[in-house]
C-alpha positions as CSV (number, residue, x, y, z in Angstrom):
1,M,-100.0,135.8,85.2
2,S,-99.6,132.2,86.3
3,R,-102.0,132.8,89.1
4,K,-104.7,133.8,86.6
5,D,-104.0,130.7,84.5
6,D,-104.4,128.5,87.6
7,G,-108.0,129.5,87.8
8,G,-108.1,132.2,90.5
9,A,-107.1,132.6,94.1
10,P,-104.7,130.0,95.5
11,G,-106.3,127.4,97.8
12,A,-109.8,127.8,96.4
13,E,-110.0,124.1,95.4
14,S,-108.7,122.8,98.7
15,R,-111.2,125.1,100.6
16,G,-114.0,123.7,98.5
17,A,-113.0,120.2,99.2
18,H,-113.5,120.7,102.9
19,L,-117.0,122.0,102.6
20,A,-119.5,119.7,104.5
21,D,-121.9,117.6,102.5
22,P,-125.4,118.7,103.6
23,S,-126.9,115.3,102.9
24,T,-124.3,113.6,105.2
25,D,-125.1,116.1,108.0
26,A,-128.9,115.4,107.6
27,T,-128.3,111.6,107.7
28,S,-126.2,112.0,110.9
29,D,-128.8,114.2,112.5
30,G,-131.5,111.7,111.6
31,Q,-129.5,108.8,113.1
32,L,-128.9,110.8,116.3
33,R,-132.6,111.6,116.7
34,R,-133.5,107.9,116.2
35,Q,-130.9,106.9,118.8
36,I,-132.2,109.4,121.3
37,E,-135.8,108.4,120.7
38,A,-134.8,104.7,121.2
39,L,-133.1,105.4,124.5
40,E,-136.1,107.5,125.7
41,E,-138.5,104.6,124.7
42,V,-136.4,102.1,126.6
43,S,-136.3,104.4,129.6
44,R,-140.1,104.8,129.6
45,A,-140.5,101.0,129.4
46,I,-138.2,100.5,132.4
47,V,-140.3,102.8,134.7
48,S,-143.6,101.5,133.4
49,D,-146.0,98.9,134.9
50,L,-145.2,96.4,132.2
51,Y,-144.1,92.9,133.2
52,L,-140.4,92.2,132.8
53,E,-140.9,89.9,129.8
54,D,-142.8,92.6,128.0
55,I,-140.1,95.2,128.8
56,L,-137.4,92.9,127.4
57,K,-139.4,92.2,124.3
58,L,-139.8,95.9,123.7
59,I,-136.1,96.5,124.3
60,V,-135.1,94.0,121.6
61,M,-137.7,95.4,119.1
62,V,-136.6,99.0,119.6
63,T,-132.9,98.0,119.4
64,A,-133.4,96.0,116.2
65,E,-135.1,99.0,114.6
66,V,-132.6,101.7,115.6
67,M,-129.6,99.5,114.8
68,D,-131.0,98.3,111.4
69,S,-130.5,94.8,112.8
70,N,-131.9,91.6,111.3
71,I,-132.1,89.9,114.7
72,C,-131.6,91.3,118.1
73,S,-131.5,89.0,121.1
74,L,-131.2,89.4,124.9
75,L,-129.5,86.6,126.8
76,L,-129.5,86.4,130.6
77,L,-126.9,84.7,132.8
78,N,-128.0,81.6,134.7
79,E,-125.4,81.8,137.5
80,K,-126.2,78.3,138.8
81,E,-125.6,76.7,135.4
82,G,-123.0,79.1,134.2
83,T,-124.8,79.6,130.9
84,L,-126.5,82.3,128.9
85,E,-130.1,81.7,127.9
86,I,-132.2,83.6,125.4
87,R,-134.9,85.6,127.3
88,A,-136.1,87.9,124.5
89,T,-135.8,88.3,120.7
90,Q,-137.9,89.6,117.9
91,S,-137.0,86.6,115.8
92,V,-139.8,84.0,115.3
93,S,-137.6,81.3,113.9
94,D,-137.8,78.0,115.8
95,E,-134.1,77.3,114.9
96,Y,-133.0,80.5,116.5
97,L,-135.3,80.3,119.5
98,N,-134.2,76.7,120.2
99,K,-130.5,77.4,120.2
100,P,-128.8,75.6,123.1
101,P,-127.6,77.8,126.1
102,I,-124.1,79.2,125.7
103,R,-121.5,78.5,128.4
104,L,-119.5,81.3,129.8
105,G,-116.3,81.8,127.9
106,E,-117.6,79.9,124.9
107,G,-118.8,81.4,121.6
108,I,-119.0,85.1,121.0
109,A,-121.6,85.9,123.6
110,G,-119.9,83.6,126.2
111,L,-116.7,85.6,125.7
112,V,-118.5,88.9,126.0
113,A,-120.0,87.9,129.3
114,A,-116.8,86.3,130.7
115,E,-114.5,89.2,129.7
116,N,-117.1,92.0,130.2
117,R,-116.3,93.7,126.8
118,P,-118.0,94.2,123.5
119,I,-117.1,92.0,120.5
120,Q,-118.0,92.6,116.9
121,V,-117.6,90.1,114.1
122,R,-117.9,91.0,110.4
123,D,-119.0,87.5,109.4
124,V,-120.1,85.0,112.0
125,K,-120.1,82.1,109.5
126,A,-116.3,82.6,109.0
127,D,-115.4,83.1,112.7
128,P,-114.2,79.9,114.4
129,R,-115.5,81.2,117.8
130,Y,-119.1,81.3,116.6
131,A,-120.8,78.0,117.5
132,N,-124.2,78.1,115.7
133,K,-123.0,78.5,112.0
134,K,-125.9,76.3,110.7
135,V,-128.4,78.7,112.3
136,A,-126.5,81.7,110.9
137,E,-126.7,80.2,107.4
138,K,-130.4,79.4,107.6
139,E,-131.3,82.8,109.1
140,G,-129.0,84.7,106.8
141,L,-127.0,86.2,109.6
142,C,-123.7,87.9,108.8
143,S,-122.3,90.6,111.1
144,L,-122.7,90.6,114.9
145,L,-122.2,93.2,117.6
146,S,-122.4,91.7,121.1
147,V,-122.2,93.8,124.3
148,P,-122.4,92.9,128.0
149,M,-125.3,93.9,130.2
150,C,-123.9,95.3,133.4
151,V,-125.4,96.7,136.6
152,K,-123.2,97.8,139.5
153,G,-120.1,96.4,137.7
154,K,-121.7,92.9,137.4
155,V,-122.4,91.2,134.1
156,I,-125.9,89.7,134.1
157,G,-126.3,89.0,130.4
158,V,-125.5,89.9,126.8
159,L,-127.3,91.9,124.1
160,N,-126.7,90.8,120.5
161,C,-127.4,92.5,117.2
162,Y,-127.1,90.7,113.9
163,T,-127.2,92.1,110.4
164,S,-127.9,90.3,107.1
165,E,-125.1,92.2,105.3
166,P,-121.4,92.7,106.2
167,R,-121.1,95.7,108.5
168,D,-118.4,97.4,110.3
169,F,-120.0,98.7,113.5
170,T,-119.0,102.2,114.5
171,P,-118.0,103.4,118.0
172,Q,-121.4,105.1,118.1
173,D,-123.1,101.8,117.4
174,V,-121.2,100.2,120.3
175,S,-122.0,103.1,122.6
176,L,-125.7,103.0,121.8
177,L,-126.0,99.2,122.2
178,T,-124.1,99.4,125.5
179,A,-126.4,102.1,126.8
180,V,-129.5,100.0,125.9
181,A,-127.9,96.9,127.4
182,N,-127.2,98.6,130.7
183,Q,-130.7,100.1,130.9
184,A,-132.1,96.6,130.4
185,A,-129.8,95.4,133.2
186,V,-131.2,98.0,135.5
187,A,-134.8,97.0,134.6
188,I,-134.0,93.4,135.4
189,E,-132.4,94.3,138.7
190,N,-135.3,96.5,139.8
191,T,-137.8,93.7,139.0
192,E,-135.8,91.2,141.0
193,L,-135.5,93.6,143.9
194,M,-139.3,94.2,143.8
195,V,-139.9,90.4,143.9
196,K,-137.5,89.9,146.8
197,T,-139.1,92.8,148.7
198,R,-142.6,91.3,148.1
199,V,-141.4,87.8,149.3
200,I,-139.9,89.4,152.5
201,Q,-143.1,91.3,153.2
202,E,-145.2,88.2,152.8
203,E,-142.9,86.2,155.1
204,L,-143.1,89.0,157.7
205,E,-146.9,89.0,157.5
206,A,-147.0,85.2,157.9
207,R,-144.7,85.4,160.9
208,K,-147.0,88.1,162.5
209,L,-150.0,85.8,162.0
210,V,-148.2,82.9,163.6
211,D,-147.1,85.0,166.6
212,R,-150.7,86.2,167.1
213,A,-152.0,82.6,166.9
214,K,-149.4,81.5,169.4
215,E,-150.5,84.2,171.9
216,V,-154.1,83.2,171.6
217,L,-153.3,79.5,172.2
218,M,-151.0,80.3,175.1
219,T,-153.6,82.5,176.7
220,K,-156.8,80.5,176.1
221,K,-155.4,77.0,176.2
222,G,-152.6,77.4,178.6
223,L,-150.0,76.0,176.2
224,S,-146.3,76.8,176.2
225,A,-144.8,78.7,173.2
226,A,-143.3,75.4,171.8
227,E,-146.7,73.5,172.2
228,A,-148.6,76.4,170.6
229,F,-146.2,76.5,167.6
230,Q,-146.4,72.7,167.2
231,R,-150.2,72.9,167.1
232,I,-150.1,75.6,164.5
233,Q,-147.7,73.5,162.4
234,R,-150.1,70.5,162.6
235,Q,-153.1,72.6,161.6
236,S,-151.1,74.1,158.7
237,M,-150.1,70.6,157.4
238,N,-153.7,69.4,157.7
239,T,-155.0,72.2,155.5
240,R,-152.6,71.6,152.6
């Protein structure tokens, strides 16, 4: 009797409470598709014939869109100076673009690079570690997710995503931004390797030309190897 009065079979209410919300599932699926598409677009850019600056610009634009970010910026490490410098951002603000370089270990991005770990901040204006509070106020920046850019275990830069509203970034957000950051790091390394390879090839070609010229001078002019090389050097200086 009491069972009837309770409204039917026991546990019916608790079972209903655990039913999935279709709208939540649809939102999650949509976000996942956007993330996959973003990673695919970044991957295509990396293997394309675009110049490095264009690749980095595309990466920050795609990342800002998929992360619903107000500003996304990519900073590369200047090893000689020990600083992080902005190399790409979709922001057109002079204040943001002219921010001074960040020293390793200083500020949020500096800590991320020095410690090789992601850092998220709910409100940069209230965080004592954040150095550019005036820029944050002017640009309306609030939350920040900053992740290291790594290739072969080495940090070469930092990828930042800012939002205009307070946001608690999820583990999925961190994973996505880290994946994009590491893909960008691979693109940069590949470009640098191509440049180094080209320089080495040009040096080898120049050396071959010098060796041929030396042989001609030694054969036709009867010069020693040292004399032939000195004459080539003088001619090279005269043509500059």
